SEBAZA-985953 format. One line per field, with one value per residue (C-alpha): residue number from 1; residue in three letters; x, y, z. Coordinates in Angstrom, 2 decimals, padded with zeros to 5 digits. Example, Ala and Ser with C-alpha at 12.3 -4.5 7.8 and 13.67 -1.06 7.14 Angstrom:
<recs>
pos	(1  2) $
code	(ALA  SER) $
xx	(012.30  013.67) $
yy	(-004.50  -001.06) $
zz	(007.80  007.14) $
</recs>
This chain:
<recs>
pos	(1  2  3  4  5  6  7  8  9  10  11  12  13  14  15  16  17  18  19  20  21  22  23  24  25  26  27  28  29  30  31  32  33  34  35  36  37  38  39  40  41  42  43  44  45  46  47  48  49  50  51  52  53  54  55  56  57  58  59  60  61  62  63  64  65  66  67  68  69  70  71  72  73  74  75  76  77  78  79  80  81  82  83  84  85  86  87  88  89  90  91  92  93  94  95  96  97  98  99  100  101  102  103  104  105  106  107  108  109  110  111  112  113  114  115  116  117  118  119  120  121  122  123  124  125  126  127  128  129  130  131  132  133  134  135  136  137  138  139  140  141  142  143  144  145  146  147  148  149  150  151  152  153  154  155  156  157  158  159  160  161  162  163  164  165  166  167  168  169  170  171  172  173  174  175  176  177  178  179  180  181  182  183  184  185  186  187  188  189  190  191  192  193  194  195  196  197  198  199  200  201  202  203  204  205  206  207  208  209  210  211  212  213  214  215  216  217  218  219  220  221  222  223  224  225  226  227  228  229  230  231  232  233  234  235  236  237  238  239  240  241  242  243  244  245  246  247  248  249  250  251  252  253  254  255  256  257  258  259  260  261  262  263  264  265  266  267  268  269  270  271  272  273  274  275  276  277  278  279  280  281  282  283  284  285  286  287  288  289  290  291  292  293  294  295  296  297  298  299  300  301  302  303  304  305  306  307  308  309  310  311  312  313  314  315  316  317  318  319  320  321  322  323  324  325  326  327  328  329  330  331  332  333  334  335  336  337  338  339  340  341  342  343  344  345  346  347  348  349  350  351  352  353  354  355  356  357  358  359  360  361  362  363  364  365  366  367  368  369  370  371  372  373  374  375  376  377  378  379  380  381  382  383  384  385  386  387  388  389  390  391  392  393  394  395  396  397  398  399  400  401  402  403  404  405  406  407  408  409  410  411  412  413  414  415  416  417  418  419  420  421  422  423  424  425  426  427  428  429  430  431  432  433  434  435  436  437  438  439) $
code	(UNK  UNK  UNK  UNK  UNK  UNK  UNK  UNK  UNK  UNK  UNK  UNK  UNK  UNK  UNK  UNK  UNK  UNK  UNK  UNK  UNK  UNK  UNK  UNK  UNK  UNK  UNK  UNK  UNK  UNK  UNK  UNK  UNK  UNK  UNK  UNK  UNK  UNK  UNK  UNK  UNK  UNK  UNK  UNK  UNK  UNK  UNK  UNK  UNK  UNK  UNK  UNK  UNK  UNK  UNK  UNK  UNK  UNK  UNK  UNK  UNK  UNK  UNK  UNK  UNK  UNK  UNK  UNK  UNK  UNK  UNK  UNK  UNK  UNK  UNK  UNK  UNK  UNK  UNK  UNK  UNK  UNK  UNK  UNK  UNK  UNK  UNK  UNK  UNK  UNK  UNK  UNK  UNK  UNK  UNK  UNK  UNK  UNK  UNK  UNK  UNK  UNK  UNK  UNK  UNK  UNK  UNK  UNK  UNK  UNK  UNK  UNK  UNK  UNK  UNK  UNK  UNK  UNK  UNK  UNK  UNK  UNK  UNK  UNK  UNK  UNK  UNK  UNK  UNK  UNK  UNK  UNK  UNK  UNK  UNK  UNK  UNK  UNK  UNK  UNK  UNK  UNK  UNK  UNK  UNK  UNK  UNK  UNK  UNK  UNK  UNK  UNK  UNK  UNK  UNK  UNK  UNK  UNK  UNK  UNK  UNK  UNK  UNK  UNK  UNK  UNK  UNK  UNK  UNK  UNK  UNK  UNK  UNK  UNK  UNK  UNK  UNK  UNK  UNK  UNK  UNK  UNK  UNK  UNK  UNK  UNK  UNK  UNK  UNK  UNK  UNK  UNK  UNK  UNK  UNK  UNK  UNK  UNK  UNK  UNK  UNK  UNK  UNK  UNK  UNK  UNK  UNK  UNK  UNK  UNK  UNK  UNK  UNK  UNK  UNK  UNK  UNK  UNK  UNK  UNK  UNK  UNK  UNK  UNK  UNK  UNK  UNK  UNK  UNK  UNK  UNK  UNK  UNK  UNK  UNK  UNK  UNK  UNK  UNK  UNK  UNK  UNK  UNK  UNK  UNK  UNK  UNK  UNK  UNK  UNK  UNK  UNK  UNK  UNK  UNK  UNK  UNK  UNK  UNK  UNK  UNK  UNK  UNK  UNK  UNK  UNK  UNK  UNK  UNK  UNK  UNK  UNK  UNK  UNK  UNK  UNK  UNK  UNK  UNK  UNK  UNK  UNK  UNK  UNK  UNK  UNK  UNK  UNK  UNK  UNK  UNK  UNK  UNK  UNK  UNK  UNK  UNK  UNK  UNK  UNK  UNK  UNK  UNK  UNK  UNK  UNK  UNK  UNK  UNK  UNK  UNK  UNK  UNK  UNK  UNK  UNK  UNK  UNK  UNK  UNK  UNK  UNK  UNK  UNK  UNK  UNK  UNK  UNK  UNK  UNK  UNK  UNK  UNK  UNK  UNK  UNK  UNK  UNK  UNK  UNK  UNK  UNK  UNK  UNK  UNK  UNK  UNK  UNK  UNK  UNK  UNK  UNK  UNK  UNK  UNK  UNK  UNK  UNK  UNK  UNK  UNK  UNK  UNK  UNK  UNK  UNK  UNK  UNK  UNK  UNK  UNK  UNK  UNK  UNK  UNK  UNK  UNK  UNK  UNK  UNK  UNK  UNK  UNK  UNK  UNK  UNK  UNK  UNK  UNK  UNK  UNK  UNK  UNK  UNK  UNK  UNK  UNK  UNK  UNK  UNK  UNK  UNK  UNK  UNK  UNK  UNK  UNK  UNK  UNK  UNK  UNK  UNK  UNK  UNK  UNK  UNK  UNK  UNK  UNK  UNK  UNK  UNK  UNK  UNK  UNK  UNK  UNK  UNK  UNK  UNK  UNK  UNK  UNK  UNK  UNK  UNK  UNK  UNK  UNK) $
xx	(-024.84  -024.14  -022.44  -018.60  -017.90  -015.42  -013.23  -013.14  -012.33  -009.50  -008.24  -008.18  -006.08  -003.82  -002.92  -001.78  000.53  001.49  003.06  001.09  -001.69  -000.81  001.84  000.48  -000.60  -003.06  -005.04  -005.39  -008.96  -008.32  -007.59  -011.17  -013.70  -012.23  -014.27  -016.52  -014.37  -014.54  -010.79  -010.42  -011.62  -012.58  -012.96  -012.49  -013.53  -013.96  -014.69  -016.68  -015.43  -016.79  -015.67  -015.31  -018.92  -019.90  -021.13  -020.81  -019.39  -018.51  -015.05  -015.27  -012.16  -008.48  -008.84  -005.78  -004.01  -004.25  -002.75  -005.84  -006.72  -008.12  -010.19  -009.66  -008.83  -008.92  -009.49  -006.85  -004.10  -005.27  -005.12  -001.53  -000.45  -002.13  -000.37  002.95  002.38  001.56  004.77  006.70  007.09  010.58  013.62  017.44  017.31  015.97  012.49  012.59  009.77  012.02  013.86  010.56  009.34  012.59  012.27  008.68  009.32  012.23  010.11  007.47  010.26  012.75  014.94  015.83  018.37  018.28  015.91  016.03  013.13  011.82  008.62  007.59  007.45  009.52  012.36  012.13  012.77  015.60  017.16  016.91  018.50  021.31  021.91  021.79  024.27  026.56  026.60  026.91  029.27  027.47  025.28  022.96  019.43  016.69  013.16  009.59  006.64  006.20  008.80  008.24  009.52  013.36  016.07  017.29  013.77  012.73  016.20  014.90  012.84  016.03  016.79  013.36  010.41  008.08  009.96  007.62  004.36  003.55  004.78  001.88  001.73  002.21  003.81  006.35  008.88  012.51  012.84  015.49  017.01  020.74  021.33  024.36  021.92  020.70  020.92  021.31  017.76  016.39  012.75  011.37  007.85  005.95  005.92  008.37  011.21  012.54  012.78  014.52  017.00  017.78  018.34  020.66  022.66  022.94  024.26  026.44  028.47  027.18  023.83  023.83  020.30  016.82  013.80  010.27  006.70  005.51  002.06  000.01  -003.15  -003.56  -002.11  001.63  003.14  004.99  006.92  008.17  009.25  011.03  012.88  014.00  015.25  017.27  018.86  019.70  021.32  023.27  024.59  025.29  022.45  020.70  017.06  014.65  010.85  008.88  005.98  004.87  001.45  001.27  002.33  -000.45  -003.05  -002.88  -001.23  000.54  003.91  005.18  003.08  006.26  006.07  003.09  005.13  008.37  010.52  013.08  014.51  017.63  015.77  012.00  010.46  007.22  004.99  001.52  -000.85  001.80  001.05  -002.72  -002.28  000.61  003.97  006.25  008.40  010.66  013.55  014.38  017.12  019.50  022.38  025.07  023.18  021.87  025.40  026.34  024.13  027.08  029.37  027.11  025.79  022.09  020.50  017.42  015.98  012.40  013.18  013.58  010.11  008.07  004.53  005.25  006.89  004.10  001.36  002.99  003.41  -000.30  -001.39  000.57  -001.11  -004.59  -003.64  -002.77  -005.63  -008.34  -007.10  -007.47  -006.31  -008.82  -011.63  -010.42  -010.27  -013.70  -015.30  -013.59  -014.79  -018.36  -018.11  -016.58  -018.94  -021.94  -020.51  -019.81  -023.47  -024.75  -022.61  -023.50  -027.20  -027.09  -024.85  -022.24  -018.68  -016.97  -014.23  -013.45  -009.94  -007.33  -006.85  -009.98  -008.91  -008.24  -010.96  -010.03  -012.63  -011.53  -013.93  -014.53  -011.49  -013.30  -014.25  -012.65  -011.75  -015.20  -017.01  -014.83  -015.46  -019.17  -019.10  -017.26  -019.64  -022.84  -021.57  -020.58  -024.20  -025.27  -022.82  -019.88  -016.34  -015.63  -013.04  -011.53  -009.95  -011.39  -009.14  -011.04  -010.78  -012.18  -014.61  -016.35  -018.97  -021.51  -024.42  -022.28  -021.13  -024.91  -025.54  -022.68  -023.98  -027.49  -025.89  -023.58  -026.41  -028.21  -024.98  -024.06  -027.51  -026.84  -023.42  -025.01  -027.72  -025.26  -022.96  -025.93  -027.10  -023.59  -024.54  -021.94  -020.24  -023.46  -024.04  -020.60  -020.86  -017.19  -014.01  -012.80  -010.35  -006.72  -005.16  -001.51  000.83  000.32  000.57  -002.40  -001.95) $
yy	(010.79  008.71  010.34  010.09  012.28  010.10  009.43  013.13  014.29  011.78  012.80  016.42  015.54  013.35  016.21  018.23  015.63  013.40  015.44  014.56  013.12  009.49  007.17  006.81  009.66  007.32  006.97  010.62  011.73  014.57  012.16  011.06  013.38  016.15  016.80  013.89  010.74  008.14  008.08  005.19  001.69  -000.58  -003.85  -005.07  -008.54  -009.63  -006.35  -004.94  -002.13  -000.79  002.76  004.14  005.27  001.69  002.64  -000.23  000.07  -002.16  -001.30  -000.75  001.47  000.74  -002.42  -001.63  -000.04  -003.27  -005.48  -007.69  -009.58  -012.40  -009.97  -008.53  -010.86  -013.95  -016.85  -019.18  -016.53  -015.17  -018.58  -019.19  -015.73  -016.28  -019.73  -018.06  -015.31  -017.91  -019.78  -016.60  -014.14  -013.08  -014.69  -014.81  -017.48  -017.13  -018.37  -021.25  -019.84  -017.26  -020.07  -021.71  -018.38  -017.91  -021.39  -020.76  -017.60  -019.01  -021.86  -019.50  -017.48  -019.90  -017.21  -016.11  -017.50  -015.39  -013.59  -011.01  -009.77  -006.49  -005.31  -002.50  -001.49  001.61  -000.06  -003.04  -000.63  001.02  -002.41  -003.41  -000.18  -000.70  -004.25  -003.05  -000.27  -002.66  -004.86  -002.30  000.07  002.99  005.52  006.81  005.35  005.68  005.05  004.80  004.85  005.21  003.59  005.04  007.85  007.30  009.72  007.93  008.42  011.91  013.15  013.37  016.45  018.26  018.62  019.61  019.94  018.40  015.27  012.98  014.72  012.39  009.15  008.92  011.65  015.29  017.87  015.52  018.00  016.66  018.60  016.90  015.01  015.79  018.05  016.10  013.42  015.81  014.15  010.66  009.55  010.23  009.73  008.25  007.64  004.49  003.61  006.44  004.48  007.45  009.32  006.39  006.06  009.80  009.44  006.42  008.34  011.39  009.16  006.86  004.65  006.21  004.74  001.44  000.74  000.92  000.39  000.38  -000.77  -003.47  -001.77  000.75  001.86  -000.93  -003.99  -003.95  -002.53  -005.84  -004.40  -001.60  -003.79  -006.09  -003.18  -001.81  -005.29  -005.52  -002.21  -002.91  -006.23  -004.50  -001.74  -003.84  -002.10  -003.91  -004.02  -003.96  -004.65  -003.06  -005.44  -004.35  -003.25  -005.33  -008.66  -011.01  -009.13  -011.06  -014.28  -015.75  -013.93  -011.21  -010.43  -010.40  -014.22  -014.01  -012.25  -014.14  -011.09  -011.81  -008.80  -008.90  -008.07  -008.09  -006.46  -007.97  -007.00  -005.77  -008.76  -011.31  -010.98  -010.22  -007.22  -008.45  -006.74  -008.50  -007.37  -009.48  -008.62  -011.59  -011.66  -013.63  -015.41  -013.09  -009.83  -010.82  -011.91  -008.22  -007.80  -009.40  -006.55  -004.05  -003.79  -004.65  -005.61  -004.93  -006.52  -006.54  -007.98  -011.36  -011.13  -014.23  -012.96  -011.57  -014.95  -017.03  -014.75  -014.85  -018.65  -019.03  -016.45  -018.18  -021.38  -019.85  -018.26  -021.67  -023.68  -021.30  -019.84  -016.37  -014.24  -015.92  -015.01  -011.41  -010.90  -012.50  -010.28  -007.27  -007.93  -008.28  -005.03  -002.96  -004.11  -003.33  -000.01  000.82  -000.12  002.33  005.34  004.89  004.52  007.68  009.54  010.46  010.82  008.50  006.31  002.93  001.91  -000.41  -004.11  -006.14  -006.80  -003.08  -000.92  002.78  005.64  008.56  011.47  014.21  016.55  019.79  019.12  015.88  016.37  017.94  015.16  012.53  014.16  014.16  010.58  009.46  011.63  010.06  006.56  006.90  007.89  004.66  002.68  002.22  003.39  004.46  006.40  006.53  002.93  -000.40  -003.22  -006.25  -009.04  -012.54  -010.96  -008.90  -011.54  -011.17  -010.15  -007.33  -006.17  -005.94  -003.85  -001.60  -001.25  -000.33  002.55  003.35  003.97  006.32  008.29  008.59  010.01  012.63  013.47  013.69  016.04  018.17  018.29  019.47  022.24  023.01  022.59  020.00  022.53  023.30  019.58  019.21  019.13  019.84  020.77  019.16  016.18  016.45  014.95  014.55  015.48  018.77  020.15  019.59  022.63) $
zz	(010.86  014.00  016.82  016.57  019.48  021.19  018.12  017.14  020.58  020.88  017.36  018.36  021.43  019.46  017.08  020.03  021.52  018.47  015.73  012.62  014.75  014.20  012.66  009.11  006.76  005.01  008.37  009.17  009.46  007.25  004.25  004.44  006.21  008.31  011.53  010.79  010.44  013.32  013.50  015.95  016.18  019.19  017.34  013.79  012.32  008.73  006.98  009.99  012.21  015.52  016.53  020.05  020.06  019.18  015.61  013.24  009.72  006.80  005.46  001.75  001.75  002.56  004.70  006.86  003.87  001.94  004.65  005.45  002.20  004.48  006.48  009.96  012.75  010.49  012.90  011.48  011.49  014.94  016.46  015.29  016.48  019.90  020.23  019.38  021.94  024.60  023.85  024.02  021.18  022.12  023.69  023.65  020.98  017.35  016.50  014.10  012.07  010.36  008.65  007.64  006.05  004.28  002.74  001.77  000.04  -001.81  -002.90  -004.34  -006.01  -007.51  -008.98  -005.37  -003.09  000.03  002.31  005.11  007.20  008.67  010.19  007.94  004.19  004.38  006.22  003.84  000.99  002.84  003.56  -000.14  -001.12  001.39  000.07  -003.61  -002.94  -001.05  -004.05  -006.84  -004.87  -006.43  -004.63  -007.24  -007.45  -010.16  -008.84  -010.06  -007.67  -003.93  -001.64  001.88  004.16  004.53  003.60  000.43  -001.04  000.09  -001.01  -004.60  -003.48  -002.45  -006.16  -007.12  -004.63  -007.05  -007.95  -005.91  -006.85  -009.71  -007.99  -005.54  -002.83  -003.56  -001.10  000.55  002.01  002.54  005.72  007.94  004.99  004.69  001.78  000.67  -000.60  -003.42  -006.91  -005.34  -006.06  -009.59  -010.57  -013.73  -014.84  -015.39  -019.02  -020.06  -021.63  -023.43  -020.08  -018.39  -021.31  -020.96  -017.14  -017.83  -020.42  -018.17  -015.28  -017.31  -014.99  -011.75  -011.45  -009.41  -008.43  -009.97  -007.73  -009.07  -008.31  -010.63  -010.81  -008.77  -010.54  -013.22  -014.69  -015.21  -018.38  -019.04  -022.18  -020.05  -017.10  -019.48  -021.18  -017.73  -016.80  -019.97  -019.54  -015.93  -016.97  -019.71  -017.33  -014.22  -012.29  -009.46  -010.21  -007.21  -007.61  -004.78  -004.48  -000.99  -002.42  -005.55  -004.00  -003.08  -005.08  -008.37  -007.10  -004.04  -003.82  -006.16  -009.20  -011.33  -011.38  -013.68  -016.34  -016.32  -015.29  -012.55  -010.60  -008.54  -005.38  -004.52  -001.51  -000.06  002.93  003.59  002.85  003.59  007.29  007.15  009.40  011.51  011.01  008.61  005.54  003.35  001.14  -001.15  -003.82  -005.81  -003.90  -005.34  -004.50  -001.28  -000.11  -000.22  003.05  004.91  003.96  005.73  009.38  009.13  012.43  014.64  017.82  016.76  013.47  015.40  017.12  016.47  015.69  012.20  010.99  012.44  010.88  007.48  007.40  008.28  005.81  003.06  004.06  003.77  000.50  -000.98  000.57  -000.40  -003.63  -002.04  -005.05  -007.32  -004.96  -004.54  -008.18  -008.73  -006.04  -007.49  -010.95  -009.76  -007.72  -010.44  -013.16  -010.98  -009.94  -013.49  -014.46  -011.77  -012.78  -016.42  -015.72  -013.61  -016.07  -013.48  -014.75  -012.31  -013.72  -012.03  -012.65  -010.92  -010.82  -010.09  -006.50  -005.83  -007.53  -007.66  -008.06  -010.15  -009.50  -012.18  -012.06  -011.90  -008.28  -007.50  -003.84  -002.96  -004.73  -003.07  000.44  -000.31  -001.37  001.89  004.03  002.48  002.53  006.22  006.95  005.38  007.48  005.12  005.44  001.85  -000.06  -003.58  -003.17  -002.19  -001.08  -001.60  001.07  001.59  004.05  001.22  000.56  -002.20  000.18  001.73  -001.86  -002.63  000.48  -000.51  -004.12  -002.87  -000.77  -003.61  -006.05  -003.60  -003.06  -006.72  -007.39  -004.65  -006.27  -009.72  -008.63  -006.64  -009.71  -011.99  -009.43  -008.43  -004.78  -003.67  -001.46  000.33  001.09  002.81  006.68  007.15  005.33  002.06  002.48  001.90  -001.08  000.11  002.86  004.77  008.18  010.47  012.70) $
</recs>
């Protein structure tokens, strides 16, 4: 394995002076390859990354947590951002681009009549919840999926510490969340209409908001989404679709547009700015007007770069049919990976929508095998984990290079599984699967 001394030394220092090591759980070295992950980058372009020790990698993993569908440092977006910075990214007046972006998003989503903007996904969801509560005048929320780090969401684990374990990340402790928020956020499972109906009956007249991801690990359950929409309409409940991750993966905008299901509010982010911070909360005229009843304001929500980046990203999405390319590349990669694992006889399932393949390792030693996979792919010049966010930069010849390394590594995993020696092959600790203390 290439030397990653500088990155590892800096990561060890960071864990001592930055509680949790960094600002995002999903980028912790321990989530990938404890003691042997590069941790920091010096340069990123396309799907290529150079670490602090000048090692070069192709990123066939999280691609900035799904933010960079066009690839890192996309020239057209970067040029627009640089021009915006040159002209001044902040002033005492508002930047006109926020009005342009609002118009564009409402044009893409004809059901919506208003838009507010933030700079991050978690705060976008918190803003959507505030507006929905302001409109419904009810505190209680039902949710399905992952929606960030804020009090309203983590409060569900005050009632039962495992309420979030099946939503996405296990082990999320509600430490620091006011205990008075217990029983204000109620979980339900994707596809479980019986469970949702039970929750609805048990909280008759007190449930004001439902927030849910349209999909996470596969194509949407359209029947389930429509049933939830129908029940929300019947009971005067504000329905929020969290499309921070699912938006801009199947189509330009929210994926709900493909299935003729209109929420009251939709939350967008991640790929919308191609790596630049921007989040959007769009909704119907009536519901969004309730934002004016509540104090919602932030200095850096007015900063120019996010708006400019989003406008240019939307332009590229439309000009180059980006989602079609992502889906086509993903289909190619998934089918070839599936051929490899079947030929070798390794029990690896490949799920997820075509533009976001997800690797499901055999359950008897899934974390060990995932760690070994990451370790061996890193040796061959690839950042790899159990998810691949496809981008425009993942051109066919790079996919073929990845597949050649993938075949070698899957053979290693298969041999290790048969001989039960995978633990012996690990050169460091097993990766983490969720939230836990680092020291």
